[in-house]
C-alpha positions as CSV (number, residue, x, y, z in Angstrom):
1,M,-10.0,-6.6,-47.7
2,S,-7.3,-4.7,-48.1
3,S,-4.1,-5.2,-50.5
4,S,-1.5,-3.2,-52.1
5,I,1.2,-3.5,-54.5
6,F,4.7,-2.6,-53.6
7,P,6.2,-1.5,-57.0
8,S,10.1,-1.5,-55.8
9,T,9.7,-5.3,-55.4
10,G,6.7,-6.0,-57.6
11,Y,5.0,-8.3,-54.8
12,H,1.5,-8.6,-54.3
13,V,0.2,-8.1,-50.6
14,S,-3.6,-9.1,-49.6
15,F,-4.3,-9.4,-46.0
16,N,-7.4,-11.0,-46.6
17,G,-9.6,-9.6,-44.1
18,Y,-6.9,-9.2,-41.5
19,L,-7.3,-5.4,-40.7
20,D,-11.1,-6.0,-40.7
21,D,-10.6,-8.1,-37.4
22,I,-8.5,-5.3,-35.9
23,F,-10.2,-2.5,-36.9
24,P,-13.8,-3.2,-37.3
25,D,-15.2,0.3,-36.9
26,F,-12.8,1.5,-40.0
27,P,-14.6,2.4,-43.2
28,H,-14.0,-0.1,-46.3
29,Q,-12.4,1.5,-49.0
30,N,-10.9,0.8,-52.3
31,P,-7.3,-1.0,-52.1
32,L,-4.6,1.8,-52.7
33,L,-1.8,1.4,-55.5
34,F,0.9,2.7,-55.4
35,S,2.3,4.4,-58.5
36,S,5.7,4.1,-60.2
37,G,6.3,7.3,-60.4
38,S,9.0,9.3,-58.8
39,D,6.4,11.5,-56.9
40,N,5.4,8.4,-54.7
41,S,1.6,9.8,-54.9
42,T,-1.3,7.0,-54.0
43,Q,-4.4,6.9,-56.6
44,K,-7.6,5.3,-56.0
45,T,-8.4,2.7,-58.1
46,N,-11.8,3.9,-59.1
47,G,-10.9,6.9,-60.1
48,S,-12.4,9.3,-57.6
49,S,-11.0,11.9,-55.8
50,S,-14.0,13.0,-53.8
51,G,-13.6,14.1,-50.1
52,S,-16.2,11.9,-48.8
53,D,-13.5,9.3,-48.3
54,D,-11.5,11.5,-46.4
55,C,-14.7,12.6,-44.3
56,G,-15.4,9.0,-43.2
57,T,-11.6,8.2,-42.9
58,N,-11.3,11.2,-40.4
59,Q,-15.2,10.7,-38.7
60,W,-13.2,7.1,-37.9
61,A,-10.3,9.0,-36.7
62,V,-12.5,10.9,-34.6
63,N,-14.5,7.9,-33.3
64,M,-11.0,6.0,-32.3
65,I,-9.9,9.0,-30.8
66,D,-13.3,9.2,-28.8
67,E,-13.8,5.3,-28.0
68,R,-9.9,5.8,-26.1
69,R,-10.8,8.8,-24.3
70,R,-14.2,7.1,-23.1
71,K,-12.3,3.7,-22.3
72,R,-9.6,5.4,-20.4
73,M,-12.1,7.2,-18.5
74,I,-14.1,4.2,-17.7
75,S,-10.7,2.9,-16.4
76,N,-9.7,6.0,-14.6
77,R,-12.8,5.6,-12.6
78,E,-12.2,2.0,-12.0
79,S,-8.3,2.7,-10.7
80,A,-9.9,5.3,-8.6
81,K,-12.9,3.7,-7.0
82,R,-10.1,0.8,-6.6
83,S,-7.7,3.5,-4.8
84,R,-10.8,4.7,-2.9
85,V,-12.0,0.9,-1.5
86,R,-7.3,0.6,-0.6
87,K,-7.6,4.0,1.3
88,Q,-10.7,2.8,3.0
89,K,-9.3,-0.2,3.9
90,H,-6.1,1.3,5.3
91,L,-7.8,3.7,7.1
92,E,-9.7,0.8,9.0
93,N,-6.8,-1.2,9.5
94,L,-5.0,2.4,10.8
95,K,-8.5,2.6,13.2
96,N,-8.0,-1.0,14.6
97,Q,-4.3,-0.7,15.3
98,V,-5.1,2.6,17.7
99,T,-7.8,0.4,18.9
100,R,-5.4,-2.2,19.9
101,Y,-2.7,0.2,21.1
102,T,-4.8,2.2,23.2
103,M,-6.3,-1.2,24.5
104,G,-2.5,-2.2,25.2
105,N,-1.8,1.2,27.0
106,E,-4.5,0.7,29.2
107,E,-3.2,-2.6,29.8
108,L,0.1,-1.3,30.6
109,K,-1.0,1.7,33.0
110,N,-3.5,-1.2,34.9
111,R,0.2,-3.0,35.5
112,L,2.2,-0.3,36.3
113,R,-0.4,0.7,38.9
114,F,-0.1,-2.8,41.0
115,V,3.6,-2.7,40.1
116,N,3.7,0.5,41.6
117,H,1.1,-0.2,45.0
118,N,3.1,-3.5,45.2
119,G,6.1,-1.6,45.4
120,Q,4.8,0.6,47.7
121,L,4.1,-2.4,50.0
122,V,6.9,-3.5,49.9
123,K,8.8,-0.3,50.6
124,R,6.5,-0.1,54.1
125,E,7.5,-3.5,55.0
126,N,11.3,-3.4,54.5
127,D,11.0,0.1,56.9
128,R,9.2,-2.5,59.4
129,L,11.5,-5.2,58.9
130,R,14.7,-2.1,58.9
131,S,13.2,-0.5,62.3
132,A,12.3,-4.5,64.2
133,S,15.8,-5.4,63.2
134,L,17.7,-1.7,64.6
135,M,15.2,-2.6,67.6
136,L,16.8,-6.1,67.6
137,Q,20.4,-5.0,67.1
138,E,19.5,-2.8,70.1
139,T,18.0,-5.3,72.2
140,L,20.8,-7.8,71.7
141,S,23.8,-4.8,72.2
142,N,22.0,-4.5,75.5
143,L,22.0,-8.2,76.8
144,H,25.7,-8.5,75.6
145,Q,26.6,-5.4,77.7
146,L,24.5,-7.4,80.6
147,L,26.1,-10.4,80.0
148,L,29.6,-8.4,80.6
149,V,29.0,-6.7,83.4
150,E,28.1,-9.8,84.8
151,D,30.7,-11.7,84.5
152,L,33.1,-8.9,85.9
153,H,31.0,-9.1,89.1
154,Y,30.6,-12.7,89.3
155,P,33.8,-14.5,87.7
156,L,33.4,-17.7,86.9
157,L,34.2,-20.1,89.3
């Protein structure tokens, strides 16, 4: 239990184990009282001034620092592990995307080959039809000339 007296107000405040809940590893010491002197120094109520309490406090501080460092290391390891898992998932997603794009690219290549092949077939058919059209136009022209010549030789009666 911690308590203190505030000399400027004269109020006595008791924490009734409150700090014990917050700092369970903190070594218990005798409560500190503020002196009413001008230097505002503290004195222990039991009057002892041995360094053992200071050593206990220092050890507690070192333990707290070590505990924080240990927790931070654990937190960093967990964070690094989560980061590696995220990186692995991202890499797998990229690999899947490459596979999908490769398959899509092959499909587009196949379609392009099909269109090119059919385009060549249509071009050949178009060339054949043009040639046939020219031949038919020539035949028609010849027939027309024949009819004109016959009309000249045999006018209509």
